[in-house]
N, CA, C and O atoms as a printed pandas DataFrame, in Angstrom:
     atom_number atom_name residue_name chain_id  residue_number  x_coord  y_coord  z_coord
0              1         N          UNK        A               1  112.465   92.040   92.928
1              2        CA          UNK        A               1  111.234   92.553   92.362
2              3         C          UNK        A               1  111.222   92.310   90.782
3              4         O          UNK        A               1  110.122   92.149   90.254
4              5         N          UNK        A               2  112.232   92.279   90.092
5              6        CA          UNK        A               2  112.027   92.208   88.780
6              7         C          UNK        A               2  111.515   90.797   88.491
7              8         O          UNK        A               2  110.639   90.638   87.641
8              9         N          UNK        A               3  111.935   89.959   89.043
9             10        CA          UNK        A               3  111.289   88.542   88.903
10            11         C          UNK        A               3  109.906   88.385   89.131
11            12         O          UNK        A               3  109.186   87.719   88.386
12            13         N          UNK        A               4  109.490   89.010   90.194
13            14        CA          UNK        A               4  108.067   89.172   90.597
14            15         C          UNK        A               4  107.202   89.861   89.509
15            16         O          UNK        A               4  106.107   89.407   89.176
16            17         N          UNK        A               5  107.783   91.051   88.937
17            18        CA          UNK        A               5  106.981   91.795   87.886
18            19         C          UNK        A               5  107.014   90.893   86.796
19            20         O          UNK        A               5  105.893   90.642   86.351
20            21         N          UNK        A               6  107.993   90.309   86.210
21            22        CA          UNK        A               6  108.037   89.378   85.280
22            23         C          UNK        A               6  106.978   88.402   85.240
23            24         O          UNK        A               6  106.184   88.285   84.307
24            25         N          UNK        A               7  106.998   87.602   86.444
25            26        CA          UNK        A               7  105.928   86.520   86.506
26            27         C          UNK        A               7  104.579   86.977   86.655
27            28         O          UNK        A               7  103.665   86.323   86.151
28            29         N          UNK        A               8  104.338   88.122   87.349
29            30        CA          UNK        A               8  103.031   88.620   87.416
30            31         C          UNK        A               8  102.569   89.044   86.107
31            32         O          UNK        A               8  101.370   88.913   85.864
32            33         N          UNK        A               9  103.356   89.540   85.212
33            34        CA          UNK        A               9  103.070   89.843   83.899
34            35         C          UNK        A               9  102.632   88.679   83.069
35            36         O          UNK        A               9  101.666   88.722   82.307
36            37         N          UNK        A              10  103.373   87.668   83.252
37            38        CA          UNK        A              10  103.164   86.431   82.556
38            39         C          UNK        A              10  101.784   85.852   82.899
39            40         O          UNK        A              10  101.010   85.425   82.042
40            41         N          UNK        A              11  101.518   85.873   84.314
41            42        CA          UNK        A              11  100.262   85.246   84.781
42            43         C          UNK        A              11   99.164   86.139   84.367
43            44         O          UNK        A              11   98.129   85.531   84.090
44            45         N          UNK        A              12   99.119   87.347   84.260
45            46        CA          UNK        A              12   98.086   88.279   83.756
46            47         C          UNK        A              12   97.719   87.852   82.308
47            48         O          UNK        A              12   96.556   87.668   81.949
48            49         N          UNK        A              13   98.853   87.703   81.472
49            50        CA          UNK        A              13   98.621   87.371   80.116
50            51         C          UNK        A              13   97.954   86.009   80.020
51            52         O          UNK        A              13   97.009   85.881   79.241
52            53         N          UNK        A              14   98.349   85.047   80.706
53            54        CA          UNK        A              14   97.592   83.644   80.569
54            55         C          UNK        A              14   96.253   83.684   81.223
55            56         O          UNK        A              14   95.420   82.890   80.785
56            57         N          UNK        A              15   95.897   84.495   82.220
57            58        CA          UNK        A              15   94.708   84.499   82.855
58            59         C          UNK        A              15   93.592   85.406   82.331
59            60         O          UNK        A              15   92.402   85.176   82.545
60            61         N          UNK        A              16   94.038   86.421   81.652
61            62        CA          UNK        A              16   93.140   87.446   81.307
62            63         C          UNK        A              16   91.998   86.996   80.487
63            64         O          UNK        A              16   90.875   87.384   80.808
64            65         N          UNK        A              17   92.156   86.214   79.453
65            66        CA          UNK        A              17   91.163   85.646   78.531
66            67         C          UNK        A              17   90.152   84.824   79.266
67            68         O          UNK        A              17   88.951   84.988   79.052
68            69         N          UNK        A              18   90.600   83.936   80.133
69            70        CA          UNK        A              18   89.964   83.126   80.951
70            71         C          UNK        A              18   89.009   83.742   82.049
71            72         O          UNK        A              18   87.910   83.284   82.363
72            73         N          UNK        A              19   89.609   84.837   82.566
73            74        CA          UNK        A              19   88.752   85.596   83.553
74            75         C          UNK        A              19   87.644   86.235   82.776
75            76         O          UNK        A              19   86.515   86.141   83.258
76            77         N          UNK        A              20   87.812   86.911   81.576
77            78        CA          UNK        A              20   86.872   87.597   80.914
78            79         C          UNK        A              20   85.834   86.452   80.513
79            80         O          UNK        A              20   84.647   86.762   80.611
80            81         N          UNK        A              21   86.119   85.262   80.106
81            82        CA          UNK        A              21   85.121   84.179   79.748
82            83         C          UNK        A              21   84.307   83.927   81.094
83            84         O          UNK        A              21   83.079   83.868   81.026
84            85         N          UNK        A              22   84.855   83.802   82.118
85            86        CA          UNK        A              22   84.079   83.444   83.329
86            87         C          UNK        A              22   83.086   84.568   83.714
87            88         O          UNK        A              22   81.961   84.340   84.161
88            89         N          UNK        A              23   83.642   85.898   83.485
89            90        CA          UNK        A              23   82.746   87.033   83.780
90            91         C          UNK        A              23   81.593   86.956   82.841
91            92         O          UNK        A              23   80.443   87.067   83.267
92            93         N          UNK        A              24   81.856   86.769   81.567
93            94        CA          UNK        A              24   80.810   86.671   80.462
94            95         C          UNK        A              24   79.742   85.602   80.773
95            96         O          UNK        A              24   78.580   85.737   80.392
96            97         N          UNK        A              25   80.185   84.501   81.501
97            98        CA          UNK        A              25   79.351   83.382   81.722
98            99         C          UNK        A              25   78.476   83.644   82.976
99           100         O          UNK        A              25   77.736   82.787   83.459
100          101         N          UNK        A              26   78.625   84.925   83.471
101          102        CA          UNK        A              26   77.980   85.335   84.701
102          103         C          UNK        A              26   78.412   84.932   86.057
103          104         O          UNK        A              26   77.683   85.066   87.040
104          105         N          UNK        A              27   79.691   84.401   86.104
105          106        CA          UNK        A              27   80.216   83.897   87.311
106          107         C          UNK        A              27   80.884   85.223   87.956
107          108         O          UNK        A              27   81.293   86.186   87.307
108          109         N          UNK        A              28   80.911   85.090   89.274
109          110        CA          UNK        A              28   81.652   86.169   90.005
110          111         C          UNK        A              28   83.153   85.741   90.116
111          112         O          UNK        A              28   83.414   84.551   90.293
112          113         N          UNK        A              29   84.099   86.631   90.021
113          114        CA          UNK        A              29   85.542   86.276   90.027
114          115         C          UNK        A              29   86.077   87.262   90.991
115          116         O          UNK        A              29   85.755   88.450   90.970
116          117         N          UNK        A              30   87.018   86.666   91.955
117          118        CA          UNK        A              30   87.661   87.501   92.860
118          119         C          UNK        A              30   89.219   87.380   92.456
119          120         O          UNK        A              30   89.854   86.327   92.492
120          121         N          UNK        A              31   89.699   88.569   92.087
121          122        CA          UNK        A              31   91.195   88.657   91.698
122          123         C          UNK        A              31   92.019   89.000   92.894
123          124         O          UNK        A              31   91.801   90.057   93.486
124          125         N          UNK        A              32   92.871   88.249   93.256
125          126        CA          UNK        A              32   93.904   88.522   94.324
126          127         C          UNK        A              32   95.160   88.968   93.791
127          128         O          UNK        A              32   96.235   88.720   94.338
128          129         N          UNK        A              33   95.026   89.677   92.640
129          130        CA          UNK        A              33   96.356   90.376   92.003
130          131         C          UNK        A              33   96.399   91.610   92.726
131          132         O          UNK        A              33   95.382   92.120   93.196
132          133         N          UNK        A              34   97.654   92.156   92.841
133          134        CA          UNK        A              34   97.859   93.476   93.449
134          135         C          UNK        A              34   97.240   94.428   92.483
135          136         O          UNK        A              34   97.338   94.290   91.263
136          137         N          UNK        A              35   96.612   95.377   93.057
137          138        CA          UNK        A              35   95.969   96.541   92.383
138          139         C          UNK        A              35   96.562   97.746   92.988
139          140         O          UNK        A              35   95.821   98.660   93.349
140          141         N          UNK        A              36   97.961   97.827   93.139
141          142        CA          UNK        A              36   98.607   98.913   93.720
142          143         C          UNK        A              36   99.037   99.926   92.731
143          144         O          UNK        A              36   99.570  100.957   93.141
144          145         N          UNK        A              37   98.867   99.740   91.548
145          146        CA          UNK        A              37   99.387  100.820   90.551
146          147         C          UNK        A              37   98.166  101.077   89.651
147          148         O          UNK        A              37   97.238  100.273   89.563
148          149         N          UNK        A              38   98.219  102.204   89.013
149          150        CA          UNK        A              38   97.342  102.519   88.094
150          151         C          UNK        A              38   97.242  101.535   86.844
151          152         O          UNK        A              38   96.164  101.172   86.372
152          153         N          UNK        A              39   98.448  101.158   86.378
153          154        CA          UNK        A              39   98.443  100.108   85.412
154          155         C          UNK        A              39   97.806   98.836   85.522
155          156         O          UNK        A              39   97.163   98.330   84.603
156          157         N          UNK        A              40   97.997   98.270   86.740
157          158        CA          UNK        A              40   97.553   97.048   87.214
158          159         C          UNK        A              40   95.941   97.240   87.298
159          160         O          UNK        A              40   95.171   96.349   86.941
160          161         N          UNK        A              41   95.580   98.290   87.724
161          162        CA          UNK        A              41   94.101   98.562   87.915
162          163         C          UNK        A              41   93.555   98.793   86.432
163          164         O          UNK        A              41   92.419   98.383   86.197
164          165         N          UNK        A              42   94.201   99.352   85.524
165          166        CA          UNK        A              42   93.618   99.606   84.193
166          167         C          UNK        A              42   93.593   98.028   83.460
167          168         O          UNK        A              42   92.758   97.744   82.602
168          169         N          UNK        A              43   94.458   97.232   83.855
169          170        CA          UNK        A              43   94.247   95.705   83.247
170          171         C          UNK        A              43   93.037   95.256   83.822
171          172         O          UNK        A              43   92.166   94.852   83.052
172          173         N          UNK        A              44   92.819   95.255   85.094
173          174        CA          UNK        A              44   91.634   94.794   85.757
174          175         C          UNK        A              44   90.315   95.416   85.040
175          176         O          UNK        A              44   89.394   94.690   84.666
176          177         N          UNK        A              45   90.309   96.737   84.892
177          178        CA          UNK        A              45   89.202   97.339   84.422
178          179         C          UNK        A              45   88.899   96.915   82.976
179          180         O          UNK        A              45   87.755   96.861   82.524
180          181         N          UNK        A              46   90.068   96.603   82.249
181          182        CA          UNK        A              46   89.879   96.071   80.837
182          183         C          UNK        A              46   89.119   94.665   80.830
183          184         O          UNK        A              46   88.414   94.322   79.881
184          185         N          UNK        A              47   89.309   93.921   81.907
185          186        CA          UNK        A              47   88.713   92.611   81.982
186          187         C          UNK        A              47   87.231   92.665   82.068
187          188         O          UNK        A              47   86.492   92.076   81.279
188          189         N          UNK        A              48   86.817   93.418   83.087
189          190        CA          UNK        A              48   85.462   93.504   83.405
190          191         C          UNK        A              48   84.691   94.284   82.283
191          192         O          UNK        A              48   83.546   93.983   81.947
192          193         N          UNK        A              49   85.416   95.311   81.732
193          194        CA          UNK        A              49   84.704   96.157   80.646
194          195         C          UNK        A              49   84.437   95.290   79.452
195          196         O          UNK        A              49   83.350   95.317   78.876
196          197         N          UNK        A              50   85.479   94.485   79.066
197          198        CA          UNK        A              50   85.304   93.713   77.918
198          199         C          UNK        A              50   84.411   92.632   78.079
199          200         O          UNK        A              50   84.003   92.075   77.060
200          201         N          UNK        A              51   83.971   92.173   79.391
201          202        CA          UNK        A              51   83.127   91.078   79.646
202          203         C          UNK        A              51   81.683   91.818   79.949
203          204         O          UNK        A              51   80.664   91.140   80.085
204          205         N          UNK        A              52   81.671   93.123   80.034
205          206        CA          UNK        A              52   80.419   93.606   80.414
206          207         C          UNK        A              52   79.971   93.308   81.823
207          208         O          UNK        A              52   78.780   93.203   82.117
208          209         N          UNK        A              53   80.896   93.183   82.630
209          210        CA          UNK        A              53   80.550   92.769   84.084
210          211         C          UNK        A              53   80.493   93.835   85.004
211          212         O          UNK        A              53   80.882   94.902   84.531
212          213         N          UNK        A              54   80.102   93.862   86.244
213          214        CA          UNK        A              54   80.235   94.905   87.275
214          215         C          UNK        A              54   81.470   94.555   87.936
215          216         O          UNK        A              54   82.139   93.573   87.613
216          217         N          UNK        A              55   81.773   95.359   88.864
217          218        CA          UNK        A              55   82.968   95.217   89.650
218          219         C          UNK        A              55   82.964   95.948   90.930
219          220         O          UNK        A              55   82.103   96.789   91.187
220          221         N          UNK        A              56   83.984   95.613   91.787
221          222        CA          UNK        A              56   84.155   96.300   93.037
222          223         C          UNK        A              56   85.667   96.297   93.510
223          224         O          UNK        A              56   86.300   95.242   93.543
224          225         N          UNK        A              57   86.183   97.414   93.845
225          226        CA          UNK        A              57   87.642   97.345   94.123
226          227         C          UNK        A              57   87.661   97.439   95.649
227          228         O          UNK        A              57   87.224   98.455   96.188
228          229         N          UNK        A              58   88.114   96.498   96.315
229          230        CA          UNK        A              58   88.430   96.477   97.851
230          231         C          UNK        A              58   89.686   97.037   98.109
231          232         O          UNK        A              58   90.687   96.539   97.593
232          233         N          UNK        A              59   89.764   98.137   98.937
233          234        CA          UNK        A              59   90.899   98.796   99.348
234          235         C          UNK        A              59   91.029   98.789  100.994
235          236         O          UNK        A              59   90.134   99.196  101.735
236          237         N          UNK        A              60   92.289   98.260  101.438
237          238        CA          UNK        A              60   92.430   98.243  102.890
238          239         C          UNK        A              60   93.471   99.454  103.054
239          240         O          UNK        A              60   94.582   99.493  102.524
240          241         N          UNK        A              61   92.905  100.440  103.889
241          242        CA          UNK        A              61   93.550  101.662  104.167
242          243         C          UNK        A              61   93.973  101.735  105.657
243          244         O          UNK        A              61   93.299  102.360  106.475
244          245         N          UNK        A              62   94.959  101.165  105.937
245          246        CA          UNK        A              62   95.421  101.203  107.492
246          247         C          UNK        A              62   96.708  101.719  107.493
247          248         O          UNK        A              62   97.299  101.655  106.415
248          249         N          UNK        A              63   97.344  102.264  108.526
249          250        CA          UNK        A              63   98.570  102.834  108.614
250          251         C          UNK        A              63   99.748  101.890  108.520
251          252         O          UNK        A              63   99.585  100.736  108.915
252          253         N          UNK        A              64  100.776  102.223  108.094
253          254        CA          UNK        A              64  101.938  101.308  107.847
254          255         C          UNK        A              64  102.427  100.739  109.226
255          256         O          UNK        A              64  102.973   99.638  109.293
256          257         N          UNK        A              65  102.203  101.550  110.348
257          258        CA          UNK        A              65  102.687  100.896  111.543
258          259         C          UNK        A              65  101.729   99.729  111.818
259          260         O          UNK        A              65  102.229   98.739  112.352
260          261         N          UNK        A              66  100.455   99.711  111.535
261          262        CA          UNK        A              66   99.598   98.497  111.691
262          263         C          UNK        A              66   99.998   97.315  110.723
263          264         O          UNK        A              66  100.040   96.129  111.050
264          265         N          UNK        A              67  100.257   97.786  109.596
265          266        CA          UNK        A              67  100.582   96.696  108.671
266          267         C          UNK        A              67  102.063   95.987  109.057
267          268         O          UNK        A              67  102.222   94.793  108.799
268          269         N          UNK        A              68  103.089   96.733  109.657
269          270        CA          UNK        A              68  104.373   96.354  109.984
270          271         C          UNK        A              68  104.092   95.445  111.293
271          272         O          UNK        A              68  104.803   94.459  111.483
272          273         N          UNK        A              69  103.255   95.712  112.023
273          274        CA          UNK        A              69  103.035   95.021  113.431
274          275         C          UNK        A              69  102.438   93.627  113.014
275          276         O          UNK        A              69  102.717   92.599  113.629
276          277         N          UNK        A              70  101.670   93.659  112.023
277          278        CA          UNK        A              70  100.879   92.470  111.708
278          279         C          UNK        A              70  102.024   91.526  110.832
279          280         O          UNK        A              70  101.974   90.304  110.977
280          281         N          UNK        A              71  102.879   92.027  110.075
281          282        CA          UNK        A              71  103.914   91.397  109.505
282          283         C          UNK        A              71  104.799   90.781  110.502
283          284         O          UNK        A              71  105.047   89.579  110.404
284          285         N          UNK        A              72  105.277   91.454  111.408
285          286        CA          UNK        A              72  106.095   90.993  112.392
286          287         C          UNK        A              72  105.415   89.854  113.214
287          288         O          UNK        A              72  106.102   88.914  113.615
288          289         N          UNK        A              73  104.223   89.913  113.444
289          290        CA          UNK        A              73  103.431   88.823  114.047
290          291         C          UNK        A              73  103.488   87.591  113.356
291          292         O          UNK        A              73  103.813   86.512  113.852
292          293         N          UNK        A              74  103.104   87.840  112.001
293          294        CA          UNK        A              74  103.172   86.778  110.955
294          295         C          UNK        A              74  104.445   86.171  110.969
295          296         O          UNK        A              74  104.454   84.945  111.075
296          297         N          UNK        A              75  105.607   86.813  110.877
297          298        CA          UNK        A              75  106.887   86.306  110.672
298          299         C          UNK        A              75  107.355   85.557  111.961
299          300         O          UNK        A              75  108.116   84.590  111.909
300          301         N          UNK        A              76  106.861   86.054  113.089
301          302        CA          UNK        A              76  107.233   85.455  114.482
302          303         C          UNK        A              76  106.511   84.033  114.496
303          304         O          UNK        A              76  107.066   83.058  115.003
304          305         N          UNK        A              77  105.344   83.967  113.961
305          306        CA          UNK        A              77  104.578   82.724  114.057
306          307         C          UNK        A              77  105.260   81.685  113.133
307          308         O          UNK        A              77  105.135   80.484  113.372
308          309         N          UNK        A              78  105.921   82.100  112.167
309          310        CA          UNK        A              78  106.596   81.103  111.391
310          311         C          UNK        A              78  105.590   80.257  110.546
311          312         O          UNK        A              78  105.996   79.176  110.118
312          313         N          UNK        A              79  104.276   80.664  110.261
313          314        CA          UNK        A              79  103.351   80.000  109.586
314          315         C          UNK        A              79  103.437   80.213  108.033
315          316         O          UNK        A              79  102.820   79.473  107.266
316          317         N          UNK        A              80  104.182   81.196  107.618
317          318        CA          UNK        A              80  104.189   81.687  106.249
318          319         C          UNK        A              80  105.687   81.389  105.696
319          320         O          UNK        A              80  106.705   81.591  106.358
320          321         N          UNK        A              81  105.658   80.932  104.519
321          322        CA          UNK        A              81  107.048   80.760  103.864
322          323         C          UNK        A              81  107.884   81.966  103.527
323          324         O          UNK        A              81  109.097   81.901  103.333
324          325         N          UNK        A              82  107.161   83.084  103.468
325          326        CA          UNK        A              82  107.901   84.323  103.039
326          327         C          UNK        A              82  107.825   85.389  104.187
327          328         O          UNK        A              82  106.736   85.837  104.547
328          329         N          UNK        A              83  108.964   85.768  104.732
329          330        CA          UNK        A              83  109.020   86.872  105.719
330          331         C          UNK        A              83  109.426   88.107  105.145
331          332         O          UNK        A              83  110.242   88.165  104.226
332          333         N          UNK        A              84  108.841   89.166  105.696
333          334        CA          UNK        A              84  109.070   90.494  105.171
334          335         C          UNK        A              84  109.663   91.335  106.290
335          336         O          UNK        A              84  109.144   91.378  107.405
336          337         N          UNK        A              85  110.763   92.002  105.963
337          338        CA          UNK        A              85  111.287   92.951  107.049
338          339         C          UNK        A              85  110.678   94.289  106.763
339          340         O          UNK        A              85  110.029   94.579  105.758
340          341         N          UNK        A              86  110.975   95.078  107.787
341          342        CA          UNK        A              86  110.473   96.464  107.603
342          343         C          UNK        A              86  111.019   97.350  106.336
343          344         O          UNK        A              86  110.328   98.182  105.748
344          345         N          UNK        A              87  112.208   97.067  106.057
345          346        CA          UNK        A              87  112.793   97.559  104.857
346          347         C          UNK        A              87  112.242   97.079  103.658
347          348         O          UNK        A              87  112.118   97.880  102.731
348          349         N          UNK        A              88  111.829   95.716  103.488
349          350        CA          UNK        A              88  111.208   95.176  102.408
350          351         C          UNK        A              88  109.631   95.819  102.246
351          352         O          UNK        A              88  109.148   96.181  101.173
352          353         N          UNK        A              89  109.056   95.864  103.364
353          354        CA          UNK        A              89  107.723   96.502  103.455
354          355         C          UNK        A              89  107.826   97.751  102.791
355          356         O          UNK        A              89  107.070   98.039  101.863
356          357         N          UNK        A              90  108.940   98.707  103.314
357          358        CA          UNK        A              90  108.891  100.131  102.793
358          359         C          UNK        A              90  109.203  100.068  101.372
359          360         O          UNK        A              90  108.617  100.875  100.650
360          361         N          UNK        A              91  110.058   99.216  100.823
361          362        CA          UNK        A              91  110.303   99.137   99.512
362          363         C          UNK        A              91  109.091   98.623   98.617
363          364         O          UNK        A              91  108.808   99.211   97.573
364          365         N          UNK        A              92  108.484   97.668   98.995
365          366        CA          UNK        A              92  107.172   97.350   98.352
366          367         C          UNK        A              92  106.193   98.254   98.302
367          368         O          UNK        A              92  105.529   98.388   97.274
368          369         N          UNK        A              93  105.979   98.980   99.387
369          370        CA          UNK        A              93  104.857   99.971   99.444
370          371         C          UNK        A              93  105.380  101.173   98.791
371          372         O          UNK        A              93  104.549  102.045   98.537
372          373         N          UNK        A              94  106.591  101.382   98.476
373          374        CA          UNK        A              94  106.978  102.490   97.684
374          375         C          UNK        A              94  106.270  102.457   96.184
375          376         O          UNK        A              94  106.167  103.460   95.479
376          377         N          UNK        A              95  105.885  101.380   95.883
377          378        CA          UNK        A              95  105.187  101.173   94.580
378          379         C          UNK        A              95  103.609  101.668   94.586
379          380         O          UNK        A              95  102.974  101.910   93.559
380          381         N          UNK        A              96  103.205  101.751   95.639
381          382        CA          UNK        A              96  101.756  101.898   95.844
382          383         C          UNK        A              96  101.371  103.338   95.548
383          384         O          UNK        A              96  101.902  104.362   95.978
384          385         N          UNK        A              97  100.185  103.186   94.605
385          386        CA          UNK        A              97   99.557  104.334   94.085
386          387         C          UNK        A              97   98.158  104.142   94.539
387          388         O          UNK        A              97   97.538  103.281   93.914
388          389         N          UNK        A              98   97.471  104.809   95.574
389          390        CA          UNK        A              98   96.078  104.656   95.985
390          391         C          UNK        A              98   95.160  104.879   94.746
391          392         O          UNK        A              98   95.487  105.711   93.900
392          393         N          UNK        A              99   94.140  104.230   94.640
393          394        CA          UNK        A              99   93.210  104.612   93.570
394          395         C          UNK        A              99   92.480  105.883   93.791
395          396         O          UNK        A              99   92.058  106.171   94.910
396          397         N          UNK        A             100   92.312  106.675   92.729
397          398        CA          UNK        A             100   91.659  107.891   92.840
398          399         C          UNK        A             100   90.349  107.802   92.242
399          400         O          UNK        A             100   90.123  106.874   91.467
400          401         N          UNK        A             101   89.390  108.721   92.530
401          402        CA          UNK        A             101   88.089  108.852   92.024
402          403         C          UNK        A             101   87.951  108.834   90.491
403          404         O          UNK        A             101   87.035  108.261   89.903
404          405         N          UNK        A             102   88.908  109.488   89.925
405          406        CA          UNK        A             102   88.781  109.593   88.507
406          407         C          UNK        A             102   89.168  108.309   87.790
407          408         O          UNK        A             102   88.987  108.236   86.575
408          409         N          UNK        A             103   89.672  107.328   88.446
409          410        CA          UNK        A             103   89.717  106.052   87.770
410          411         C          UNK        A             103   88.483  105.321   87.508
411          412         O          UNK        A             103   88.410  104.408   86.686
412          413         N          UNK        A             104   87.325  105.822   88.365
413          414        CA          UNK        A             104   86.115  105.386   88.114
414          415         C          UNK        A             104   85.790  103.924   88.628
415          416         O          UNK        A             104   84.886  103.252   88.131
416          417         N          UNK        A             105   86.532  103.521   89.579
417          418        CA          UNK        A             105   86.033  102.325   90.175
418          419         C          UNK        A             105   84.968  102.465   91.287
419          420         O          UNK        A             105   84.914  103.477   91.986
420          421         N          UNK        A             106   84.101  101.396   91.434
421          422        CA          UNK        A             106   83.345  101.296   92.652
422          423         C          UNK        A             106   84.209  100.707   93.711
423          424         O          UNK        A             106   84.539   99.521   93.698
424          425         N          UNK        A             107   84.544  101.501   94.568
425          426        CA          UNK        A             107   85.531  101.226   95.692
426          427         C          UNK        A             107   84.903  101.141   97.070
427          428         O          UNK        A             107   84.080  101.971   97.458
428          429         N          UNK        A             108   85.332  100.071   97.825
429          430        CA          UNK        A             108   85.038   99.832   99.126
430          431         C          UNK        A             108   86.359  100.066   99.899
431          432         O          UNK        A             108   87.413   99.488   99.634
432          433         N          UNK        A             109   86.200  100.897  100.797
433          434        CA          UNK        A             109   87.528  101.133  101.653
434          435         C          UNK        A             109   87.307  100.614  103.086
435          436         O          UNK        A             109   86.319  100.922  103.753
436          437         N          UNK        A             110   88.262   99.831  103.502
437          438        CA          UNK        A             110   88.356   99.357  104.785
438          439         C          UNK        A             110   89.285  100.102  105.610
439          440         O          UNK        A             110   90.464  100.084  105.256
440          441         N          UNK        A             111   88.949  100.784  106.697
441          442        CA          UNK        A             111   89.965  101.491  107.393
442          443         C          UNK        A             111   90.168  100.751  108.889
443          444         O          UNK        A             111   91.118  101.004  109.629
444          445         N          UNK        A             112   89.240   99.918  109.158
445          446        CA          UNK        A             112   89.465   99.203  110.530
446          447         C          UNK        A             112   89.845   97.856  110.274
447          448         O          UNK        A             112   89.670   97.043  111.182
448          449         N          UNK        A             113   90.375   97.451  109.107
449          450        CA          UNK        A             113   90.763   96.048  108.939
450          451         C          UNK        A             113   91.740   95.347  109.654
451          452         O          UNK        A             113   91.959   94.162  109.401
């Protein structure tokens, strides 16, 4: 986890200005960065606010049992280089902080995803 956090931080540092430039140019940008913590969402907010661009935060809200079943299916298919155990899933999702209304995002929630 520490290596992932370090590399994700480095990637944000490198990409931030470029993303702002794209938004200022009127282009749409889809960020596939995790937005599972308040701090990460604040970083994203900073990008679109500095660029004066609109935004939408897409949130998938399905039970852990559904997520784990999908992971097991993906793991069994062998089509992805990274497999995730139930324990790893629990560890990763332990960092999840769902967005709250007071964060001010235009949020689209998917419950049947």
